[in-house]
N, CA, C and O atoms as a CHARMM CRD file, in Angstrom:
* protein
*
  224
    1    1 MET  N     49.33900  58.61400  -6.80000 PROA 1      0.00000
    2    1 MET  CA    48.24300  59.40200  -6.77000 PROA 1      0.00000
    3    1 MET  C     47.00000  58.96800  -7.66100 PROA 1      0.00000
    4    1 MET  O     47.03200  59.13400  -8.88000 PROA 1      0.00000
    5    2 LEU  N     45.95700  58.43400  -7.04800 PROA 2      0.00000
    6    2 LEU  CA    45.12600  58.52300  -8.75500 PROA 2      0.00000
    7    2 LEU  C     44.14100  59.81600  -8.23200 PROA 2      0.00000
    8    2 LEU  O     43.81300  60.35900  -7.17700 PROA 2      0.00000
    9    3 ASP  N     43.83300  59.96300 -10.08800 PROA 3      0.00000
   10    3 ASP  CA    42.57300  61.04000 -10.23200 PROA 3      0.00000
   11    3 ASP  C     41.50200  61.37400  -8.66800 PROA 3      0.00000
   12    3 ASP  O     41.20900  62.51000  -8.29400 PROA 3      0.00000
   13    4 ALA  N     41.14100  60.29400  -8.07700 PROA 4      0.00000
   14    4 ALA  CA    40.20200  60.28800  -7.19300 PROA 4      0.00000
   15    4 ALA  C     40.52800  61.37000  -5.78400 PROA 4      0.00000
   16    4 ALA  O     39.85000  62.20900  -5.19100 PROA 4      0.00000
   17    5 ASP  N     42.27200  60.71500  -5.59500 PROA 5      0.00000
   18    5 ASP  CA    42.30600  61.59700  -4.43500 PROA 5      0.00000
   19    5 ASP  C     42.67300  62.71100  -5.03800 PROA 5      0.00000
   20    5 ASP  O     42.38000  63.63500  -4.27900 PROA 5      0.00000
   21    6 LEU  N     43.49000  63.37900  -6.65400 PROA 6      0.00000
   22    6 LEU  CA    43.53600  64.72000  -7.20700 PROA 6      0.00000
   23    6 LEU  C     42.37600  65.06100  -6.76900 PROA 6      0.00000
   24    6 LEU  O     42.29000  66.05900  -6.05400 PROA 6      0.00000
   25    7 ALA  N     41.26700  64.33200  -7.09300 PROA 7      0.00000
   26    7 ALA  CA    39.80000  65.36000  -7.36100 PROA 7      0.00000
   27    7 ALA  C     39.15700  66.15500  -6.08700 PROA 7      0.00000
   28    7 ALA  O     38.55200  67.21200  -5.91100 PROA 7      0.00000
   29    8 LYS  N     39.73200  64.80700  -5.11100 PROA 8      0.00000
   30    8 LYS  CA    39.25900  65.10200  -3.64600 PROA 8      0.00000
   31    8 LYS  C     39.98900  66.72700  -3.26800 PROA 8      0.00000
   32    8 LYS  O     39.70600  67.83900  -2.82200 PROA 8      0.00000
   33    9 LEU  N     40.94300  66.03000  -3.73300 PROA 9      0.00000
   34    9 LEU  CA    42.38700  67.46000  -2.95700 PROA 9      0.00000
   35    9 LEU  C     41.36400  68.92100  -3.24900 PROA 9      0.00000
   36    9 LEU  O     41.07400  69.71600  -2.35400 PROA 9      0.00000
   37   10 TYR  N     40.98900  69.02600  -4.46800 PROA 10     0.00000
   38   10 TYR  CA    41.20700  70.44800  -5.02800 PROA 10     0.00000
   39   10 TYR  C     39.41200  70.43800  -5.44700 PROA 10     0.00000
   40   10 TYR  O     38.90800  71.35600  -6.09300 PROA 10     0.00000
   41   11 GLY  N     38.47300  69.01600  -4.85300 PROA 11     0.00000
   42   11 GLY  CA    37.23200  69.77300  -4.85600 PROA 11     0.00000
   43   11 GLY  C     36.23900  69.95900  -5.63300 PROA 11     0.00000
   44   11 GLY  O     35.23800  70.67500  -5.65100 PROA 11     0.00000
   45   12 VAL  N     36.89800  68.85700  -6.52800 PROA 12     0.00000
   46   12 VAL  CA    36.19300  68.67900  -8.15300 PROA 12     0.00000
   47   12 VAL  C     36.14700  67.23200  -8.42200 PROA 12     0.00000
   48   12 VAL  O     36.86000  66.37000  -7.90700 PROA 12     0.00000
   49   13 SER  N     35.18200  67.07200  -9.32800 PROA 13     0.00000
   50   13 SER  CA    34.75400  65.56600  -9.85600 PROA 13     0.00000
   51   13 SER  C     36.05900  64.87100 -10.27600 PROA 13     0.00000
   52   13 SER  O     37.07800  65.51400 -10.02800 PROA 13     0.00000
   53   14 THR  N     36.16400  64.06000 -10.67700 PROA 14     0.00000
   54   14 THR  CA    36.81800  63.46000 -11.60900 PROA 14     0.00000
   55   14 THR  C     36.57700  63.43200 -12.96300 PROA 14     0.00000
   56   14 THR  O     37.64100  63.44800 -13.58100 PROA 14     0.00000
   57   15 GLN  N     36.09400  63.41400 -13.31600 PROA 15     0.00000
   58   15 GLN  CA    35.57600  64.14600 -14.31900 PROA 15     0.00000
   59   15 GLN  C     35.46300  65.94300 -14.41700 PROA 15     0.00000
   60   15 GLN  O     34.55600  66.60700 -14.92000 PROA 15     0.00000
   61   16 VAL  N     36.17500  66.20900 -14.03700 PROA 16     0.00000
   62   16 VAL  CA    36.58700  67.88300 -14.23700 PROA 16     0.00000
   63   16 VAL  C     38.02400  67.96800 -14.27600 PROA 16     0.00000
   64   16 VAL  O     38.73300  68.63100 -15.03300 PROA 16     0.00000
   65   17 LEU  N     38.40100  67.03600 -13.15100 PROA 17     0.00000
   66   17 LEU  CA    40.10500  66.94800 -13.40000 PROA 17     0.00000
   67   17 LEU  C     40.44000  66.29600 -14.56200 PROA 17     0.00000
   68   17 LEU  O     41.45500  66.58500 -15.19700 PROA 17     0.00000
   69   18 ASN  N     39.68400  65.45900 -14.88100 PROA 18     0.00000
   70   18 ASN  CA    40.36000  64.79500 -16.58900 PROA 18     0.00000
   71   18 ASN  C     40.30100  65.34100 -17.47400 PROA 18     0.00000
   72   18 ASN  O     41.12300  65.05600 -18.34400 PROA 18     0.00000
   73   19 GLN  N     39.21300  66.52000 -17.77100 PROA 19     0.00000
   74   19 GLN  CA    38.70100  67.28000 -18.83100 PROA 19     0.00000
   75   19 GLN  C     40.38800  67.72300 -19.68100 PROA 19     0.00000
   76   19 GLN  O     41.09700  67.13900 -20.50000 PROA 19     0.00000
   77   20 PRO  N     40.46300  68.86700 -19.04900 PROA 20     0.00000
   78   20 PRO  CA    41.75300  69.46500 -19.24100 PROA 20     0.00000
   79   20 PRO  C     42.65100  68.73800 -19.72800 PROA 20     0.00000
   80   20 PRO  O     43.33800  69.30800 -20.57500 PROA 20     0.00000
   81   21 VAL  N     42.97900  67.39600 -19.45100 PROA 21     0.00000
   82   21 VAL  CA    44.40400  66.34800 -19.17500 PROA 21     0.00000
   83   21 VAL  C     44.17700  66.12300 -20.67700 PROA 21     0.00000
   84   21 VAL  O     44.95900  66.46600 -21.56400 PROA 21     0.00000
   85   22 LYS  N     42.72300  65.35200 -20.88100 PROA 22     0.00000
   86   22 LYS  CA    42.22200  65.34000 -22.64500 PROA 22     0.00000
   87   22 LYS  C     42.44500  65.42900 -23.32700 PROA 22     0.00000
   88   22 LYS  O     43.03800  64.86500 -24.24500 PROA 22     0.00000
   89   23 ARG  N     41.57300  67.02300 -22.83400 PROA 23     0.00000
   90   23 ARG  CA    42.06700  68.27600 -23.97000 PROA 23     0.00000
   91   23 ARG  C     43.09200  68.60400 -23.94000 PROA 23     0.00000
   92   23 ARG  O     43.06600  69.66500 -24.56400 PROA 23     0.00000
   93   24 ASN  N     44.20000  68.40800 -23.58500 PROA 24     0.00000
   94   24 ASN  CA    45.20400  69.02600 -23.64600 PROA 24     0.00000
   95   24 ASN  C     46.89800  68.46100 -23.55100 PROA 24     0.00000
   96   24 ASN  O     47.97400  68.98900 -23.27200 PROA 24     0.00000
   97   25 THR  N     46.42400  67.05200 -23.96300 PROA 25     0.00000
   98   25 THR  CA    47.69400  66.08200 -23.97600 PROA 25     0.00000
   99   25 THR  C     48.95900  66.58100 -24.27800 PROA 25     0.00000
  100   25 THR  O     49.95200  66.77800 -23.57800 PROA 25     0.00000
  101   26 ILE  N     48.73200  66.74200 -25.43000 PROA 26     0.00000
  102   26 ILE  CA    50.45800  67.80400 -25.89700 PROA 26     0.00000
  103   26 ILE  C     51.20000  68.74100 -24.32400 PROA 26     0.00000
  104   26 ILE  O     52.37200  69.10700 -24.24000 PROA 26     0.00000
  105   27 ARG  N     50.42200  68.88300 -23.55100 PROA 27     0.00000
  106   27 ARG  CA    50.85300  69.64000 -22.81900 PROA 27     0.00000
  107   27 ARG  C     51.15100  68.52800 -21.35800 PROA 27     0.00000
  108   27 ARG  O     51.55300  68.88500 -20.25100 PROA 27     0.00000
  109   28 PHE  N     50.82200  67.20600 -21.78500 PROA 28     0.00000
  110   28 PHE  CA    51.43500  66.51700 -20.15600 PROA 28     0.00000
  111   28 PHE  C     52.56000  65.24000 -20.63700 PROA 28     0.00000
  112   28 PHE  O     52.08600  64.30500 -21.28100 PROA 28     0.00000
  113   29 PRO  N     52.84000  65.24000 -20.57400 PROA 29     0.00000
  114   29 PRO  CA    54.54900  63.93000 -21.12700 PROA 29     0.00000
  115   29 PRO  C     53.66600  62.31300 -20.49500 PROA 29     0.00000
  116   29 PRO  O     52.90900  62.18200 -19.53300 PROA 29     0.00000
  117   30 ASP  N     54.15600  61.30300 -21.48100 PROA 30     0.00000
  118   30 ASP  CA    53.37200  60.36700 -21.38900 PROA 30     0.00000
  119   30 ASP  C     53.49300  59.29800 -19.91700 PROA 30     0.00000
  120   30 ASP  O     52.81200  58.34200 -19.54600 PROA 30     0.00000
  121   31 ASP  N     54.72500  60.00700 -19.32100 PROA 31     0.00000
  122   31 ASP  CA    54.22900  59.19500 -17.92300 PROA 31     0.00000
  123   31 ASP  C     54.03900  59.87600 -16.76300 PROA 31     0.00000
  124   31 ASP  O     54.25900  59.49700 -15.61300 PROA 31     0.00000
  125   32 PHE  N     53.50000  61.18600 -17.26200 PROA 32     0.00000
  126   32 PHE  CA    52.64600  61.67600 -16.07400 PROA 32     0.00000
  127   32 PHE  C     51.33300  61.30000 -16.50200 PROA 32     0.00000
  128   32 PHE  O     50.71700  62.34700 -16.70400 PROA 32     0.00000
  129   33 THR  N     50.17700  59.70900 -16.87700 PROA 33     0.00000
  130   33 THR  CA    49.33600  60.27500 -16.77900 PROA 33     0.00000
  131   33 THR  C     49.57100  58.48700 -17.08100 PROA 33     0.00000
  132   33 THR  O     50.73900  58.21800 -17.36300 PROA 33     0.00000
  133   34 PHE  N     48.44100  57.07800 -17.04600 PROA 34     0.00000
  134   34 PHE  CA    48.61900  56.00700 -17.19100 PROA 34     0.00000
  135   34 PHE  C     47.01800  55.80700 -16.62700 PROA 34     0.00000
  136   34 PHE  O     46.39600  56.51800 -15.83700 PROA 34     0.00000
  137   35 GLN  N     46.45200  54.15600 -17.56800 PROA 35     0.00000
  138   35 GLN  CA    45.00100  54.16300 -17.25300 PROA 35     0.00000
  139   35 GLN  C     45.03900  52.76000 -16.83200 PROA 35     0.00000
  140   35 GLN  O     45.39200  51.88300 -17.62000 PROA 35     0.00000
  141   36 LEU  N     44.69700  52.51400 -15.64700 PROA 36     0.00000
  142   36 LEU  CA    44.49300  51.09200 -14.88400 PROA 36     0.00000
  143   36 LEU  C     43.98000  50.19100 -15.40800 PROA 36     0.00000
  144   36 LEU  O     42.79200  50.51500 -15.40800 PROA 36     0.00000
  145   37 THR  N     44.11100  48.69100 -16.14400 PROA 37     0.00000
  146   37 THR  CA    43.23700  47.93500 -16.35200 PROA 37     0.00000
  147   37 THR  C     42.24600  47.21900 -15.34800 PROA 37     0.00000
  148   37 THR  O     42.75500  46.53200 -14.46200 PROA 37     0.00000
  149   38 GLY  N     41.23500  47.29800 -15.39900 PROA 38     0.00000
  150   38 GLY  CA    40.07000  46.78800 -14.75900 PROA 38     0.00000
  151   38 GLY  C     40.36100  45.70100 -13.87100 PROA 38     0.00000
  152   38 GLY  O     39.62600  45.49300 -12.90600 PROA 38     0.00000
  153   39 GLU  N     41.65900  44.77800 -14.17500 PROA 39     0.00000
  154   39 GLU  CA    42.00000  43.64400 -13.04400 PROA 39     0.00000
  155   39 GLU  C     43.10300  44.37900 -11.88000 PROA 39     0.00000
  156   39 GLU  O     43.33000  43.86900 -10.78300 PROA 39     0.00000
  157   40 GLU  N     43.64700  45.51100 -12.30500 PROA 40     0.00000
  158   40 GLU  CA    44.45900  46.61500 -11.70200 PROA 40     0.00000
  159   40 GLU  C     43.61000  47.77500 -11.27700 PROA 40     0.00000
  160   40 GLU  O     44.06700  48.91500 -11.19300 PROA 40     0.00000
  161   41 ALA  N     42.48700  47.49400 -11.03900 PROA 41     0.00000
  162   41 ALA  CA    41.76700  48.54800 -10.27100 PROA 41     0.00000
  163   41 ALA  C     40.91000  47.78300  -9.28600 PROA 41     0.00000
  164   41 ALA  O     40.58600  48.31900  -8.22700 PROA 41     0.00000
  165   42 ALA  N     40.44400  46.28500  -9.65400 PROA 42     0.00000
  166   42 ALA  CA    40.00500  45.81900  -8.67600 PROA 42     0.00000
  167   42 ALA  C     41.00100  45.22100  -7.50900 PROA 42     0.00000
  168   42 ALA  O     40.75300  45.02900  -6.31800 PROA 42     0.00000
  169   43 ALA  N     42.16600  45.00100  -8.22500 PROA 43     0.00000
  170   43 ALA  CA    43.33500  44.61700  -7.07300 PROA 43     0.00000
  171   43 ALA  C     43.62600  45.73900  -5.78300 PROA 43     0.00000
  172   43 ALA  O     43.79300  45.64100  -4.56700 PROA 43     0.00000
  173   44 LEU  N     43.58300  46.87700  -6.80900 PROA 44     0.00000
  174   44 LEU  CA    43.76500  47.90100  -5.67600 PROA 44     0.00000
  175   44 LEU  C     43.16700  48.15800  -4.27700 PROA 44     0.00000
  176   44 LEU  O     43.59900  48.31600  -3.13500 PROA 44     0.00000
  177   45 ARG  N     41.51700  48.11600  -5.13300 PROA 45     0.00000
  178   45 ARG  CA    40.92600  48.27600  -4.42500 PROA 45     0.00000
  179   45 ARG  C     40.64800  47.38300  -3.22300 PROA 45     0.00000
  180   45 ARG  O     40.26100  47.64600  -2.08400 PROA 45     0.00000
  181   46 SER  N     40.91400  46.42800  -3.73500 PROA 46     0.00000
  182   46 SER  CA    41.08100  45.05300  -2.63400 PROA 46     0.00000
  183   46 SER  C     42.11100  45.68700  -1.47100 PROA 46     0.00000
  184   46 SER  O     41.75100  45.96400  -0.32700 PROA 46     0.00000
  185   47 GLN  N     43.69700  45.88700  -2.09000 PROA 47     0.00000
  186   47 GLN  CA    44.09300  46.14900  -1.12100 PROA 47     0.00000
  187   47 GLN  C     43.47400  47.90800  -0.53000 PROA 47     0.00000
  188   47 GLN  O     44.10500  48.27500   0.46100 PROA 47     0.00000
  189   48 LEU  N     42.69200  48.64900  -0.87600 PROA 48     0.00000
  190   48 LEU  CA    42.29100  50.03400  -0.13200 PROA 48     0.00000
  191   48 LEU  C     41.27500  49.38000   1.14000 PROA 48     0.00000
  192   48 LEU  O     41.15000  49.96000   2.21800 PROA 48     0.00000
  193   49 VAL  N     40.72400  48.34000   0.87500 PROA 49     0.00000
  194   49 VAL  CA    39.40300  47.93100   1.46400 PROA 49     0.00000
  195   49 VAL  C     40.51700  47.46200   2.53100 PROA 49     0.00000
  196   49 VAL  O     40.96700  48.26400   3.35000 PROA 49     0.00000
  197   50 THR  N     40.97900  45.98400   2.47000 PROA 50     0.00000
  198   50 THR  CA    42.08400  45.15800   3.65600 PROA 50     0.00000
  199   50 THR  C     42.90500  46.27100   4.56000 PROA 50     0.00000
  200   50 THR  O     43.09500  46.43300   5.76500 PROA 50     0.00000
  201   51 THR  N     43.25100  46.88500   3.47200 PROA 51     0.00000
  202   51 THR  CA    43.85700  48.06500   4.66400 PROA 51     0.00000
  203   51 THR  C     43.23300  49.18800   5.83300 PROA 51     0.00000
  204   51 THR  O     43.53700  49.59400   6.95400 PROA 51     0.00000
  205   52 ALA  N     41.87000  49.46300   4.52400 PROA 52     0.00000
  206   52 ALA  CA    41.08000  49.66000   5.94500 PROA 52     0.00000
  207   52 ALA  C     40.50900  49.46800   6.90600 PROA 52     0.00000
  208   52 ALA  O     40.02200  50.25500   7.71800 PROA 52     0.00000
  209   53 ARG  N     40.54800  47.93500   6.85100 PROA 53     0.00000
  210   53 ARG  CA    39.92200  47.19800   7.93600 PROA 53     0.00000
  211   53 ARG  C     40.61700  47.10000   8.80200 PROA 53     0.00000
  212   53 ARG  O     40.09600  46.82800   9.88400 PROA 53     0.00000
  213   54 LYS  N     42.18500  47.28300   8.73600 PROA 54     0.00000
  214   54 LYS  CA    43.12100  46.44900   9.78100 PROA 54     0.00000
  215   54 LYS  C     43.02200  48.01600  10.67100 PROA 54     0.00000
  216   54 LYS  O     43.05200  47.92700  11.89800 PROA 54     0.00000
  217   55 GLN  N     42.90700  49.41600  10.04700 PROA 55     0.00000
  218   55 GLN  CA    42.94300  50.15100  10.43000 PROA 55     0.00000
  219   55 GLN  C     41.31700  50.59100  11.42200 PROA 55     0.00000
  220   55 GLN  O     41.21000  51.38500  12.35700 PROA 55     0.00000
  221   56 GLY  N     40.81700  50.18800  11.11800 PROA 56     0.00000
  222   56 GLY  CA    39.18800  49.94200  11.37700 PROA 56     0.00000
  223   56 GLY  C     39.12700  49.84600  12.71300 PROA 56     0.00000
  224   56 GLY  O     38.04600  49.65700  13.27000 PROA 56     0.00000
């Protein structure tokens, strides 16, 4: 699940969701968060668009 998904679920912006995580890194295990590379993010967006087109 991406930060944008969680933010939408909680009704906040991604920035508001990510701030506490950045401020309290000791409370979150290393495998709790990860950062996509630009290439990975682009590939994920491409997959989401392709899926949305097939469903629509």
